[in-house]
Backbone bond lengths (Angstrom), bond angles and torsions (degrees), N, CA, C in turn:
res aa  C-N    CA-C-N  psi(-1)  N-CA   C-N-CA  omega(-1)  CA-C   N-CA-C  phi
1 M - - - 1.438 - - 1.459 111.48 -
2 S 1.282 120.77 133.93 1.496 122.95 -178.98 1.492 111.22 -79.79
3 V 1.286 114.47 162.14 1.466 120.05 -179.99 1.565 112.30 -63.34
4 P 1.329 121.86 -42.47 1.406 120.36 -178.85 1.610 111.08 -63.83
5 A 1.332 115.88 -31.35 1.446 117.51 176.92 1.509 111.90 -66.15
6 L 1.342 115.70 -35.92 1.462 120.71 -176.60 1.555 106.54 -72.60
7 L 1.326 120.72 -27.37 1.462 121.88 179.34 1.567 112.59 -81.86
8 D 1.297 119.28 -15.92 1.444 118.27 178.98 1.506 110.62 -87.05
9 N 1.281 117.46 104.89 1.413 122.99 -179.59 1.504 113.80 -109.52
10 S 1.329 117.98 18.61 1.411 122.73 -175.13 1.507 112.28 -62.96
11 H 1.342 119.49 -34.18 1.413 121.89 179.10 1.570 109.58 -67.65
12 Y 1.353 114.41 -35.14 1.505 118.42 178.25 1.501 108.76 -67.10
13 E 1.361 115.72 -41.42 1.453 119.99 -177.93 1.642 111.59 -62.75
14 Q 1.316 112.33 -40.65 1.497 120.80 -179.69 1.553 105.06 -67.41
15 A 1.260 120.01 -43.15 1.451 122.98 -176.52 1.584 107.80 -64.24
16 C 1.260 115.76 -41.80 1.470 121.28 -179.79 1.545 110.34 -63.99
17 D 1.363 113.28 -49.89 1.405 115.03 175.52 1.547 117.98 -58.77
18 Q 1.286 115.92 -32.89 1.490 123.51 178.25 1.506 109.01 -72.78
19 A 1.284 118.82 -40.81 1.469 123.02 -178.17 1.539 108.30 -66.86
20 I 1.339 117.59 -43.17 1.424 121.32 -179.38 1.552 110.17 -69.43
21 A 1.312 119.71 -38.21 1.420 124.43 177.32 1.531 111.91 -61.93
22 M 1.391 115.99 -37.64 1.403 122.78 -178.35 1.595 111.19 -69.50
23 C 1.344 111.86 -20.98 1.535 115.91 -179.30 1.577 105.21 -108.17
24 D 1.314 119.43 29.12 1.466 123.35 172.61 1.517 111.34 54.49
25 G 1.412 117.08 33.58 1.431 120.69 175.58 1.524 115.96 79.01
26 N 1.289 114.87 3.12 1.444 120.83 179.41 1.508 111.29 -85.66
27 L 1.332 118.98 106.66 1.404 122.61 -172.32 1.506 114.47 -67.16
28 R 1.348 113.46 -37.31 1.473 117.01 178.35 1.498 112.28 -62.62
29 S 1.327 117.80 -42.52 1.486 123.39 176.67 1.499 108.92 -65.99
30 T 1.328 119.95 -35.29 1.484 120.85 -179.62 1.613 108.92 -66.13
31 I 1.291 111.39 -47.42 1.506 114.55 178.75 1.539 111.29 -61.47
32 K 1.329 114.68 -42.49 1.557 118.29 178.19 1.515 110.23 -57.12
33 A 1.394 114.26 -48.67 1.487 119.76 -178.67 1.508 110.51 -57.64
34 L 1.327 117.96 -44.57 1.442 121.51 -176.28 1.567 111.42 -67.52
35 I 1.293 116.92 -39.28 1.468 122.62 174.02 1.502 108.88 -60.93
36 M 1.324 119.77 -47.53 1.473 121.11 178.41 1.496 110.12 -61.61
37 A 1.291 122.02 -43.37 1.411 123.85 177.94 1.517 112.37 -60.65
38 N 1.313 114.76 -44.41 1.507 119.40 176.91 1.506 113.02 -61.41
39 E 1.334 116.92 -39.79 1.466 119.45 177.16 1.529 112.09 -66.09
40 Y 1.338 112.41 -39.62 1.487 116.19 175.32 1.527 112.58 -56.95
41 L 1.317 115.73 -46.17 1.477 124.59 -176.01 1.536 109.58 -68.86
42 E 1.297 117.05 -35.60 1.471 120.63 177.07 1.537 109.56 -66.10
43 A 1.293 118.53 -43.31 1.445 122.51 178.36 1.499 110.73 -64.85
44 E 1.392 121.60 -41.64 1.379 122.94 175.97 1.617 111.69 -60.86
45 L 1.298 113.86 -44.44 1.429 116.44 178.58 1.556 112.68 -62.98
46 E 1.344 118.47 -38.98 1.435 120.59 175.70 1.521 112.32 -61.61
47 E 1.385 116.35 -39.17 1.395 120.57 179.12 1.558 110.74 -67.25
48 L 1.285 119.93 -39.64 1.433 121.07 178.09 1.500 113.29 -70.32
49 Q 1.344 117.25 -37.19 1.417 119.16 175.56 1.514 112.88 -65.98
50 A 1.295 116.71 -34.47 1.502 121.22 172.73 1.481 112.32 -63.23
51 A 1.324 116.47 -41.07 1.425 120.07 -178.83 1.524 112.57 -69.00
52 V 1.320 114.43 -33.89 1.471 120.05 176.46 1.562 108.51 -65.57
53 R 1.364 114.47 -50.44 1.481 119.37 -179.34 1.483 110.64 -59.84
54 A 1.388 120.85 -32.24 1.434 124.16 -176.74 1.514 109.09 -83.00
55 G 1.292 118.39 -9.08 1.480 119.02 178.94 1.507 111.89 82.55
56 C 1.369 116.85 21.27 1.475 119.46 -174.97 1.552 107.45 -83.73
57 I 1.264 119.83 -10.94 1.433 125.51 175.32 1.457 111.02 -105.02
58 P 1.331 122.26 115.26 1.444 122.38 -175.05 1.517 111.66 -60.28
59 E 1.258 119.16 147.72 1.478 124.55 177.98 1.391 116.54 -50.19
60 A 1.344 116.90 -41.59 1.535 123.02 -178.23 1.569 108.12 -64.67
61 S 1.324 116.01 -36.68 1.475 116.90 -178.34 1.527 108.69 -71.27
62 R 1.253 117.84 -35.37 1.472 120.13 178.03 1.464 113.87 -65.10
63 S 1.281 117.77 -43.72 1.442 122.51 -178.55 1.543 111.23 -69.16
64 R 1.344 118.53 -34.07 1.418 120.52 179.11 1.499 111.11 -70.26
65 S 1.297 118.77 -42.40 1.431 124.21 179.90 1.465 115.38 -66.56
66 S 1.385 115.56 -32.99 1.515 120.67 179.48 1.485 109.12 -73.19
67 A 1.357 118.83 -26.79 1.467 120.89 -175.73 1.487 111.99 -77.71
68 A 1.348 118.69 -11.73 1.473 122.52 178.75 1.444 113.76 -77.90
C-alpha cells in the first residue's frame, strides 16, 4: 500500500458519518452498534475457522477462495 493511500481516510470519515446518522446522532448508540457488529463478525470468523479445521470445507473450495 502506498503512502498516499494510507493518508486518504475519506472513506472512513464517510462511514463514521453514516454510522452516526443511522443512530440519530447518538455517539454512545453508534459505538454500541459497532461493538455488537464486531462481536458478530468475530463469532462468524470463529465458526468458519472451526469448519475449516474440521474439514467441512472441501480443499478445492479453499484454494479457489484464497486465489481471489
